[in-house]
C-alpha positions in Angstrom: 17.1 -6.6 12.0 13.4 -5.7 11.4 11.6 -8.6 9.2 8.4 -6.3 9.0 8.3 -3.3 7.3 5.5 -0.9 6.9 5.5 1.6 3.6 3.2 4.5 4.2 1.1 5.8 1.5 -1.1 9.8 1.3 -1.6 10.2 5.4 0.7 8.3 6.4 3.7 9.8 6.3 5.3 9.2 9.6 4.2 6.7 12.0 2.8 7.9 15.4 4.5 6.0 18.4 7.2 4.4 16.7 10.6 4.9 18.4 13.4 5.4 15.8 16.4 4.1 16.3 18.2 5.0 12.8 17.9 6.5 9.2 19.5 4.4 6.7 20.2 5.7 3.8 20.0 3.4 1.2 22.1 3.1 -2.6 20.3 1.2 -4.7 20.4 -0.6 -8.7 17.6 1.8 -9.5 18.1 4.8 -8.0 16.8 6.5 -5.2 14.3 5.3 -2.8 11.4 7.5 -1.6 13.7 8.4 1.3 16.0 6.8 4.1 14.3 3.5 6.2 13.2 4.2 9.0 15.0 1.9 11.8 12.3 1.6 14.8 10.4 0.1 17.8 6.4 0.2 17.5 5.3 -2.1 20.1 8.2 -3.4 21.3 8.9 -5.0 17.9 11.7 -4.5 14.9 10.5 -2.9 12.8 11.0 -0.4 9.1 9.2 2.5 7.7 9.9 3.9 4.4 6.7 6.8 3.3 6.1 6.0 -0.4 5.9 9.8 -1.4 8.8 10.9 1.0 8.6 12.7 3.9 6.9 15.6 2.5 4.9 13.9 0.9 6.0 15.6 -3.2 6.2 11.6 -4.9 3.6 11.6 -6.9 2.3 7.9 -7.7 3.4 7.5 -11.0 7.4 9.2 -10.6 7.7 6.8 -7.4 11.1 4.8 -7.4 8.7 1.4 -6.7 11.8 -0.7 -7.4 13.9 0.9 -5.2 11.9 0.8 -2.6 11.3 -3.1 -2.8 15.0 -4.0 -3.3 16.5 -1.2 -0.5 13.5 -3.0 2.5 14.9 -6.9 0.9 18.7 -5.2 1.4 17.9 -4.8 4.3 16.4 -8.0 5.8 12.7 -7.3 5.3 10.4 -10.5 4.7 7.1 -9.3 6.1 5.3 -5.8 4.2 2.8 -4.0 5.5 1.6 -1.7 2.2 -0.7 1.6 3.7 -2.5 3.2 0.6 -5.1 5.6 0.0 -8.2 4.6 -2.3 -11.5 5.7 -3.5 -14.6 3.4 -3.4 -16.9 1.9 -6.3 -18.7 -1.2 -4.1 -21.2 0.4 -2.2 -20.0 -1.1 0.8 -16.3 0.8 0.4 -17.5 3.9 2.3 -15.1 6.7 3.3 -13.4 6.3 6.6 -13.8 2.1 6.3 -10.5 -0.1 5.7 -10.2 -2.3 3.2 -7.4 -6.1 3.4 -7.8 -6.4 -1.0 -7.6 -10.4 -1.8 -6.8 -9.2 -5.6 -5.8 -6.9 -8.0 -5.8 -5.2 -11.7 -3.2 -2.8 -13.3 -4.0 -1.0 -15.2 -1.3 1.6 -14.7 1.2 2.1 -17.6 4.7 3.2 -18.5 6.2 2.2 -15.1 9.1 0.2 -14.3 7.1 -3.2 -13.1 10.2 -5.7 -13.1 13.0 -6.5 -11.7 13.7 -9.2 -14.4 15.0 -6.9 -17.7 18.1 -7.5 -18.6 21.5 -9.6 -18.2 19.5 -12.4 -17.3 20.4 -16.1 -17.8 17.2 -17.4 -18.1 13.2 -16.0 -18.7 11.4 -15.5 -15.3 8.1 -15.7 -14.4 6.6 -15.1 -11.0 2.8 -17.5 -10.1 0.6 -14.0 -9.4 -2.5 -15.7 -9.1 -2.9 -14.2 -5.4 -1.0 -11.3 -5.2 -1.3 -10.4 -1.2 0.0 -12.9 1.1 -2.7 -14.7 3.1 -0.9 -15.0 6.1 -0.6 -11.2 6.4 -3.8 -10.6 5.3 -4.9 -13.1 8.1 -3.3 -10.8 10.5 -4.4 -7.5 9.8 -8.3 -9.3 9.7 -7.7 -11.1 13.0 -6.4 -7.6 15.0 -9.7 -5.9 13.3 -11.9 -8.5 14.7 -9.8 -8.0 18.0 -10.3 -4.5 18.2 -14.1 -4.2 17.2 -13.3 -2.5 14.3 -15.4 -3.0 11.0 -12.9 -3.7 7.7 -13.3 -5.2 4.8 -12.5 -8.4 4.5 -11.6 -8.4 0.6 -12.2 -6.7 -2.9 -10.5 -6.2 -5.6 -7.3 -3.3 -5.9 -8.2 -1.1 -9.3 -4.4 0.6 -10.0 -4.5 3.3 -12.5 -1.7 5.7 -12.8 -2.4 9.2 -11.6 -2.0 11.7 -11.0 -5.5 12.7 -12.1 -8.5 11.1 -10.5 -10.6 8.7 -12.7 -13.1 10.3 -14.9 -17.0 8.5 -14.3 -16.7 6.0 -17.1 -13.6 4.7 -15.9 -15.5 3.6 -12.7 -18.6 2.1 -14.6 -15.4 0.5 -16.7 -13.6 -0.7 -13.7 -16.8 -1.7 -11.5 -17.6 -4.1 -14.7 -14.2 -5.6 -14.7 -14.7 -6.1 -11.0 -13.8 -3.7 -8.6 -13.9 -2.8 -5.3 -11.4 0.1 -4.9 -9.0 2.6 -6.4 -5.9 3.6 -6.1 -2.4 4.6 -8.1 -0.1 2.9 -6.1 -0.9 -0.7 -6.0 1.3 -1.7 -9.2 3.9 -2.4 -9.8 4.6 -2.2 -6.2 2.7 -6.0 -5.0 4.6 -7.3 -8.3 8.0 -6.6 -7.8 7.2 -7.6 -4.0 6.7 -10.6 -4.7 9.2 -10.9 -7.6 11.5 -10.4 -4.1 10.0 -12.9 -2.2 8.4 -11.3 0.2 5.0 -12.1 2.3 3.1 -8.5 1.5 -0.6 -7.3 2.0 -2.9 -3.6 1.4 -3.9 -2.7 4.1 -6.0 0.0 1.9 -8.1 3.1 4.2 -10.7 4.2 0.8 -11.0 7.7 1.5 -13.4 8.9 -0.9 -16.2 7.2 -2.7 -14.9 7.3 -6.7 -15.8 8.8 -9.2 -19.7 9.6 -10.2 -20.1 7.5 -7.1 -20.7 9.7 -4.9 -22.9 13.1 -5.0 -21.0 15.6 -6.4 -17.0 16.3 -7.1 -14.2 15.0 -4.7 -13.8 17.1 -2.6 -9.6 17.0 -1.4 -11.2 18.4 2.4 -13.2 15.2 2.3 -10.7 13.4 2.3 -8.4 14.7 4.2 -11.4 14.9 6.8 -11.7 10.9 6.2 -7.8 10.2 6.2 -7.4 11.6 9.8 -10.3 9.6 10.9 -9.2 6.5 8.8 -5.1 6.4 9.9 -5.7 6.8 13.4 -7.1 3.0 12.8 -4.9 2.5 10.3 -2.3 3.2 13.4 -5.4 1.0 16.1 -4.4 -1.8 13.9 -0.8 -2.2 13.1 -0.4 -1.2 16.8 -2.7 -4.9 17.6 -1.5 -6.5 14.2 3.1 -6.2 14.8 3.3 -8.2 17.9 1.7 -11.2 16.8 4.1 -11.5 13.6 
């Protein structure tokens, strides 16, 4: 049984060097996950991989069934989750191609099914979300980056926006005033649901572009794809270094 799951975001719909041993189709009380759970071995460790947007990258951020994905991982025995996500860089040092391991998150999404604690409760349930990410997983990723002499930004605030459109320059100005460092569309409710399920969860964010109004012109999908290609290679190296230490 695998204790570790990797959730792949944009640019990571497959995991190179994952030796797949079986595919598991899960049925959940919350509907269908984004796809089958891929059980396999990476660096001789048992892992489970699921692409957040589906294998063909067909599920937009606001339509991902986050509850089903997290529930399925927990039901499969997962305890630790590394969530990979493509983001835009707001802060000056958040440059395309770099990796960031955020330590805080602000939720700007709406209308998403964001909790398991909705109905048929014996009592109202609250979770402590003061520190939204697992320090164990964050430190593991940061240590792996140091071992590789790979530059990662050790901290930052992830702004989770609704999508699927990108933000306006004024919206990015607002996020920066709020203290946000990077912006993405999948960080919530995924992180909170993982906390509700008692999972150790952290983000490995790949900066795909400068956020709206922070670059020299319009945001180019071609540039995003190019930055993701190089960024995801760094992610794969980071995972292969970190996973044996779990």
